[in-house]
C-alpha positions as CSV (number, residue, x, y, z in Angstrom):
1,M,139.5,160.9,82.9
2,D,139.5,160.7,86.7
3,K,141.3,157.5,87.5
4,T,139.5,156.3,89.9
5,V,135.9,156.5,87.6
6,E,138.3,154.9,84.8
7,I,139.0,151.8,87.4
8,V,135.3,151.9,88.1
9,I,134.2,151.9,84.3
10,L,136.5,149.4,83.2
11,A,134.9,146.8,86.5
12,M,131.4,147.2,85.3
13,V,132.3,146.4,81.6
14,A,134.1,143.2,83.0
15,A,131.4,142.0,85.1
16,F,128.8,142.4,82.4
17,L,131.0,140.9,79.9
18,G,131.7,137.6,82.6
19,L,127.7,137.6,83.2
20,R,127.0,137.2,79.6
21,L,129.9,134.7,79.5
22,Y,128.7,132.9,82.3
23,S,125.0,132.7,80.9
24,V,126.1,131.2,77.5
25,L,128.5,128.6,78.9
26,G,126.0,127.8,81.8
27,R,123.1,127.1,79.5
28,R,125.5,125.1,77.0
29,A,126.3,122.9,80.3
30,E,122.9,122.4,81.1
31,H,121.8,121.3,77.6
32,E,124.8,119.0,77.1
33,E,123.9,117.0,80.8
34,R,120.3,116.5,79.9
35,P,120.1,113.0,79.7
36,V,118.6,111.0,76.2
37,Q,114.4,110.6,77.1
38,P,112.4,107.6,76.5
39,R,111.1,107.7,73.2
40,F,107.7,106.9,71.6
41,E,107.9,108.4,68.7
42,P,107.5,106.4,65.2
43,K,110.6,104.9,63.2
44,G,109.8,106.9,59.7
45,D,108.9,110.5,60.0
46,A,108.4,111.9,63.5
47,L,105.2,113.0,64.8
48,P,105.7,115.9,67.2
49,R,106.7,115.0,70.8
50,P,106.8,117.8,73.0
51,A,109.6,117.9,75.6
52,A,109.7,116.3,79.0
53,P,109.6,119.0,81.5
54,E,112.0,119.4,84.1
55,L,111.3,118.1,87.7
56,P,113.4,117.9,90.9
57,G,114.5,115.2,92.3
58,A,115.2,112.7,89.5
59,Q,117.6,110.1,90.5
60,A,120.2,108.2,88.5
61,S,118.9,104.7,89.2
62,G,115.6,106.5,87.2
63,M,113.4,106.6,90.4
64,P,112.9,109.5,91.8
65,P,111.6,110.0,95.6
66,R,108.1,108.4,95.5
67,A,106.4,111.5,96.6
68,L,107.0,112.7,92.7
69,V,105.5,109.6,91.1
70,P,101.8,109.1,93.1
71,G,100.8,105.8,93.3
72,V,104.0,104.2,93.4
73,T,103.9,101.2,95.4
74,P,107.0,98.6,96.7
75,A,106.0,96.6,94.0
76,I,105.9,99.1,91.3
77,E,109.0,100.6,92.7
78,R,111.1,97.4,92.3
79,G,110.2,96.6,88.9
80,L,110.9,100.6,87.7
81,K,114.3,99.8,89.7
82,E,114.9,96.6,87.5
83,I,114.0,98.5,84.1
84,A,116.7,101.4,85.1
85,A,119.6,98.8,85.7
86,A,118.6,97.3,82.6
87,D,118.5,100.7,80.9
88,R,120.6,103.2,81.8
89,R,119.0,105.9,79.5
90,F,115.2,105.6,81.5
91,D,113.9,107.6,83.5
92,T,110.4,107.6,85.5
93,L,109.0,111.0,85.4
94,A,110.4,111.1,81.5
95,F,108.8,108.2,81.1
96,V,105.1,109.2,81.8
97,D,105.6,112.3,80.4
98,S,106.1,110.8,76.9
99,A,103.7,108.2,77.7
100,K,100.9,110.8,77.7
101,A,101.9,112.1,74.3
102,A,101.9,108.7,73.4
103,Y,98.3,108.3,74.3
104,R,97.7,111.4,72.8
105,M,99.3,110.2,69.0
106,V,97.6,106.9,69.3
107,L,94.1,107.8,69.7
108,E,94.4,110.8,67.0
109,A,96.0,108.0,64.5
110,F,93.1,105.8,65.0
111,W,90.5,108.4,65.2
112,K,92.2,109.3,61.4
113,G,92.6,105.8,60.1
114,D,96.0,105.9,60.1
115,R,97.5,103.0,60.0
116,E,100.9,104.1,59.2
117,A,101.3,106.1,62.3
118,L,99.8,103.3,64.1
119,A,102.4,100.7,63.2
120,H,105.3,102.9,64.3
121,L,103.8,103.2,67.8
122,C,101.4,99.3,68.5
123,D,103.2,96.0,68.9
124,P,101.8,93.8,65.9
125,S,98.3,92.4,68.3
126,V,97.1,95.9,69.5
127,L,98.1,96.9,65.5
128,A,95.5,94.3,64.3
129,G,92.6,95.2,66.7
130,F,93.1,99.1,66.0
131,T,93.2,98.1,61.7
132,A,89.9,95.5,62.6
133,A,88.3,98.8,63.9
134,I,88.9,101.4,61.2
135,E,87.8,99.0,58.4
136,A,84.9,98.1,60.1
137,R,84.1,102.1,60.8
138,E,85.4,102.3,56.9
139,A,83.0,99.5,55.8
140,A,80.0,101.3,57.7
141,G,80.8,104.7,55.9
142,E,81.2,106.1,59.5
143,T,84.4,108.7,60.3
144,L,85.0,109.9,63.8
145,D,85.4,113.4,64.2
146,N,87.0,113.0,68.3
147,R,88.7,115.5,70.5
148,L,91.1,114.9,73.2
149,V,89.9,117.1,75.5
150,R,92.7,116.7,78.5
151,I,94.0,114.3,80.2
152,E,93.1,114.4,84.1
153,E,95.7,111.8,85.1
154,S,98.5,109.7,84.0
155,T,99.5,107.4,86.9
156,I,102.1,103.9,86.9
157,V,100.2,101.1,88.2
158,A,102.8,98.4,87.7
159,A,106.1,97.7,86.2
160,S,108.3,94.6,85.5
161,F,111.4,93.3,84.1
162,Q,112.1,90.3,82.1
163,A,115.2,90.3,80.3
164,P,115.5,91.7,78.0
165,M,111.7,93.1,78.0
166,A,110.9,95.8,80.2
167,R,106.6,96.7,81.0
168,I,104.9,99.8,82.5
169,T,101.1,99.8,82.9
170,V,99.6,103.4,83.2
171,R,96.1,104.1,84.0
172,F,95.1,107.3,82.2
173,L,91.9,109.3,83.0
174,S,91.0,111.9,80.4
175,D,88.4,113.7,79.1
176,I,86.9,112.9,74.8
177,A,84.3,114.7,72.8
178,A,83.6,112.2,70.8
179,V,81.5,112.5,67.8
180,T,80.7,110.0,64.7
181,R,79.5,110.9,61.5
182,N,77.9,109.1,58.1
183,A,79.1,108.5,55.0
184,E,77.5,112.1,53.9
185,G,78.9,113.5,57.2
186,Q,76.1,113.9,59.3
187,M,76.5,113.3,63.1
188,I,74.6,110.5,63.8
189,A,76.2,110.3,67.8
190,G,78.6,111.7,69.9
191,S,78.7,115.5,70.9
192,L,82.0,117.9,70.7
193,D,80.3,119.8,73.0
194,D,80.0,117.5,76.0
195,A,83.2,115.4,76.8
196,V,83.1,112.0,78.0
197,E,84.8,110.8,80.6
198,A,87.8,107.4,79.6
199,R,89.4,105.9,81.8
200,D,92.3,103.1,79.9
201,M,94.9,101.0,81.1
202,W,98.2,100.8,79.1
203,T,100.7,98.7,78.8
204,F,104.0,99.8,77.0
205,S,107.0,97.3,76.8
206,R,110.5,97.9,74.8
207,N,113.3,95.6,74.3
208,T,116.0,96.8,76.7
209,G,118.9,94.9,74.8
210,A,118.0,96.5,71.2
211,A,119.5,99.9,70.0
212,S,116.5,101.4,69.7
213,P,114.6,103.8,73.1
214,D,111.6,103.3,71.5
215,W,108.5,102.3,73.3
216,L,105.5,100.4,71.8
217,L,101.9,100.0,72.9
218,E,101.3,96.3,73.9
219,E,98.3,96.0,75.4
220,T,95.3,98.3,76.3
221,D,92.9,98.4,78.4
222,E,89.2,99.8,80.7
223,G,90.9,101.3,83.6
């Protein structure tokens, strides 16, 4: 074989192997450098939680450029920076994404009457309110056949840090298809075909001194 042709072939093989090696090592490095995400998942059997999207612009302070977090005021930005200073794992964009997942999990657990799941996601005062509503529903022989169609918006409207507690309030704008059925399974209210707009303001809290990265739902209100 001509030496020139042989050298070209060897060069092509070396280039191919080099690209394969970079692909494997590069993906591994990206995976190892990914920061710990905030969690809202139960402490027992974990419920599915979508991975936080990788968005550009996140900074080491946990507070990304203001353009990436709509509605952030100087007061909110100050609160988020104080939280990030107390919790090096905190990231604002990842928090918002995880809060949306928590919003869905809490609603679905409440609609199903799943007290155990709610106990892992809510603080005692919120849990007591959900439990009372579930018991009243069960006493009336009614069930909810609800569905979260979509979350239109999720916006941070307040953030504060009073050591060791971090608190963040998120306004959710969502579409929910709601149906109430009686003991016989007959529809007595609502419709699965017509979604209703829901506006909720939920406050999540976390003890930054605790080993667990989990946030709990501390307060609910209409937004």
